[in-house]
C-alpha positions in Angstrom: 9.2 5.1 20.5 6.8 2.3 21.1 7.4 0.0 18.2 4.9 -2.6 19.4 2.1 0.0 19.1 3.4 0.9 15.6 3.4 -2.8 14.6 -0.2 -2.9 15.8 -1.1 0.2 13.7 0.5 -1.3 10.7 -1.7 -4.4 11.2 -4.8 -2.2 11.2 -3.6 -0.3 8.2 -2.9 -3.7 6.3 -6.3 -5.0 7.1 -7.9 -1.7 5.7 -5.7 -1.8 2.5 -6.5 -5.5 2.0 -10.1 -5.0 2.4 -10.1 -2.2 -0.3 -8.0 -4.3 -2.6 -10.2 -7.4 -2.2 -13.5 -5.5 -2.3 -12.7 -3.1 -5.2 -10.0 -4.5 -7.5 -11.8 -3.2 -10.6 -12.0 0.3 -9.4 -8.3 0.3 -8.4 -7.4 -1.2 -11.9 -9.2 1.4 -13.6 -7.8 4.2 -11.4 -4.2 2.9 -12.3 -5.2 2.7 -16.0 -4.8 -1.1 -16.0 -8.3 -2.4 -16.3 -7.8 -6.0 -17.3 -8.8 -9.3 -15.9 -5.1 -10.0 -15.0 -4.7 -6.6 -13.1 -8.0 -7.1 -11.1 -6.9 -10.7 -10.2 -3.4 -9.4 -9.3 -4.9 -6.5 -7.1 -7.3 -9.0 -5.4 -4.4 -11.4 -4.6 -2.4 -8.6 -3.3 -5.3 -7.7 -1.0 -5.4 -11.2 0.3 -1.7 -11.0 1.2 -2.3 -7.7 2.9 -5.1 -9.2 4.9 -2.9 -11.9 6.0 0.0 -9.6 6.9 -2.5 -7.5 8.9 -3.7 -10.6 10.8 -0.2 -11.7 11.7 0.7 -8.2 13.0 -2.5 -8.0 15.0 -1.6 -11.4 16.4 2.0 -10.4 17.1 2.8 -6.7 16.7 6.0 -6.9 18.6 7.4 -9.7 16.2 9.5 -7.9 13.8 9.4 -10.9 11.3 5.8 -9.9 10.7 6.8 -6.4 9.9 9.7 -7.7 7.6 7.0 -9.7 5.8 5.2 -6.4 5.0 8.6 -5.0 3.7 8.7 -8.0 1.4 5.2 -7.3 0.2 6.1 -3.7 -0.3 8.9 -4.8 -2.7 6.5 -7.0 -4.6 4.0 -4.2 -4.8 6.8 -1.7 -6.1 7.7 -4.2 -8.8 4.2 -4.7 -10.0 3.7 -0.9 -10.0 7.0 -0.4 -12.0 5.6 -2.9 -14.5 2.3 -1.0 -14.6 3.9 2.3 -15.1 5.3 1.3 -18.5 1.9 0.1 -19.6 -0.6 2.3 -18.0 -2.5 5.1 -19.6 -2.6 6.9 -16.2 1.1 7.2 -15.4 0.5 10.0 -12.8 -1.9 7.6 -10.8 0.7 4.8 -10.9 3.5 7.3 -9.9 1.2 8.3 -6.9 0.7 4.7 -6.0 4.5 4.2 -6.2 5.1 7.1 -3.9 2.5 5.8 -1.4 4.0 2.3 -1.4 7.6 3.7 -1.1 6.4 5.8 2.0 4.7 2.6 3.5 7.9 0.7 2.9 9.9 3.3 4.7 7.8 3.2 7.7 7.7 -0.6 7.6 11.5 -0.8 7.5 11.8 1.8 10.4 9.5 -0.2 12.6 11.0 -3.6 11.8 14.5 -2.2 12.6 13.2 -0.7 15.8 11.7 -4.1 16.8 14.8 -5.7 15.9 16.7 -3.5 18.3 14.3 -3.8 21.0 14.1 -7.7 21.0 17.7 -8.3 19.9 16.5 -10.8 17.2 14.5 -10.8 14.0 12.9 -14.3 14.4 10.8 -15.1 17.5 12.1 -17.9 19.8 12.4 -18.7 23.4 14.8 -17.3 25.8 18.5 -17.6 24.9 20.4 -19.6 27.3 24.0 -18.9 28.3 26.6 -21.5 27.5 
């Protein structure tokens, strides 16, 4: 398995998702049954986070820390969606979004762990010296 290519693919995915969230937060908020100024602002901010995560992955697709950052973002997304689930009038849409994010989180964890195994470390640094 080429985890570096997977990391690059996750970067492209993040850019696409981030662009959608930044360009159409109102549509996404309405689709989730949470059409408020706060929901639109939150979605747009999450889009900005996705764009940043994607840029970092395109810059360093083999750095597992960049993928672990996506995992953290997935956790934030899942917490926000759990909050929305209790308040939305479109719970099926929110449940679908939860499933989508959970699937993405699974892939992110798989790739991050694979990169950790390949590089032997989570955080990038120079070569390890003996003694």
